[in-house]
C-alpha positions in Angstrom: 0.1 0.2 0.1 2.9 2.2 1.2 4.4 1.6 -2.6 1.5 2.6 -4.6 1.0 5.6 -2.6 4.8 6.4 -3.0 4.2 6.1 -6.8 1.3 8.1 -7.4 2.6 11.5 -5.2 6.3 11.5 -6.2 7.3 12.6 -2.3 5.4 15.9 -3.6 2.2 15.0 -1.6 0.0 15.5 -4.6 -1.4 12.8 -6.4 -1.0 12.5 -10.3 -4.5 13.8 -11.3 -4.4 16.8 -8.8 -1.2 18.0 -10.3 -2.6 17.9 -13.9 -5.9 19.4 -12.8 -3.8 22.0 -10.8 -1.7 22.6 -13.6 -4.7 23.0 -16.0 -6.3 25.7 -13.9 -2.7 27.9 -13.8 -2.7 27.4 -17.4 -6.8 28.4 -17.6 -5.3 31.8 -14.9 -2.8 32.7 -17.3 -4.4 32.7 -20.6 -7.1 35.3 -18.9 -4.5 37.6 -17.4 -3.2 37.8 -20.7 -6.2 38.1 -22.6 -6.9 41.3 -19.9 -4.0 42.6 -20.5 -4.0 42.8 -24.2 -7.6 44.6 -23.7 -6.6 46.8 -21.3 -3.8 47.9 -22.3 -2.9 51.4 -21.6 0.4 53.6 -21.8 0.7 56.2 -19.5 3.6 58.6 -21.5 6.9 60.3 -19.7 7.0 62.9 -18.7 3.0 63.8 -18.7 1.9 66.1 -21.4 0.7 68.9 -21.0 -3.1 68.9 -21.5 -5.0 65.4 -20.0 -5.9 62.9 -22.7 -9.3 63.4 -22.3 -9.4 67.1 -22.2 -11.0 67.3 -25.5 -13.6 65.8 -24.2 -14.5 68.7 -22.6 -16.1 70.5 -25.8 -15.2 74.8 -23.9 -13.5 76.0 -21.7 -15.9 76.2 -18.7 -16.3 80.3 -16.5 -16.5 78.9 -13.0 -17.9 81.8 -11.8 -21.2 80.8 -14.0 -21.0 77.1 -14.1 -23.3 74.9 -12.3 -21.5 72.3 -10.5 -22.5 69.7 -12.7 -20.6 71.2 -15.6 -17.5 71.2 -13.5 -18.1 68.3 -12.4 -17.5 67.0 -15.4 -14.0 68.2 -15.5 -11.5 64.7 -14.7 -10.2 65.1 -11.8 -12.1 67.2 -10.0 -15.0 65.4 -8.5 -18.8 66.7 -7.6 -18.1 67.2 -3.7 -14.9 69.9 -5.1 -17.5 71.3 -7.6 -20.2 71.6 -5.0 -17.7 73.5 -2.6 -16.8 75.3 -5.7 -20.5 76.9 -6.4 -20.6 77.3 -2.3 -17.7 79.3 -2.0 -18.9 81.3 -5.1 -22.3 81.8 -3.8 -20.7 82.8 -0.6 -19.0 85.7 -2.1 -22.1 86.6 -4.1 -23.7 86.8 -0.7 -21.2 89.2 0.5 -20.6 91.6 -2.6 -23.1 90.9 -5.7 -20.6 92.7 -7.4 -17.4 90.8 -6.9 -16.4 88.6 -9.0 -15.2 85.0 -7.5 -12.2 83.5 -9.6 -10.8 86.6 -11.3 -7.6 84.4 -11.7 -7.3 80.5 -11.1 -5.3 81.1 -8.0 -8.3 82.7 -7.0 -9.3 78.8 -7.0 -6.8 77.6 -4.0 -9.3 79.9 -1.4 -11.6 76.4 -2.0 -11.3 74.4 0.9 -9.3 71.4 -0.6 -8.2 72.8 -3.8 -4.6 73.6 -3.5 -1.2 74.5 -6.4 -1.6 71.2 -8.0 -5.1 70.8 -7.8 -4.7 74.4 -10.0 -2.3 73.7 -12.0 -4.6 69.9 -13.9 -7.2 72.5 -13.7 -6.3 75.4 -15.9 -6.7 73.5 -19.3 -11.0 73.2 -18.7 -11.3 76.5 -17.5 -11.6 80.7 -18.7 -11.7 83.2 -16.1 -12.8 86.9 -17.0 -11.4 89.6 -18.6 -13.1 92.7 -18.1 -13.6 93.4 -14.0 -18.2 94.1 -13.9 -17.2 97.9 -13.1 -15.8 97.8 -16.3 -19.1 99.0 -19.6 -18.0 98.7 -23.2 
């Protein structure tokens, strides 16, 4: 009896049929990984390009002084929470002085909680800021 068991396991503790099943499972797993790699391949250039890959999806630049939170949330990497905070800050500025433009420059976005210099730099290609002051008339 010990002789038959020793021939099947060859000292590995696995029978021949168990090893075959394990090899089949490993081959199937590797095939699935290779197919997923081929289908989901993405190339990230180094250094990063000045404009995001999806920046062309925004039809026009958005003015953060007039846009609603849904339009701002469509900007890549901004998200709904930050978009709502931009609108809330803008509304707060207008509540204190209706003639004030909340965001004259990209750096003005830093007044919004959670937006730092890197975020401002990432958002710049998607935003447009007013060139004239509210008191200036044509």
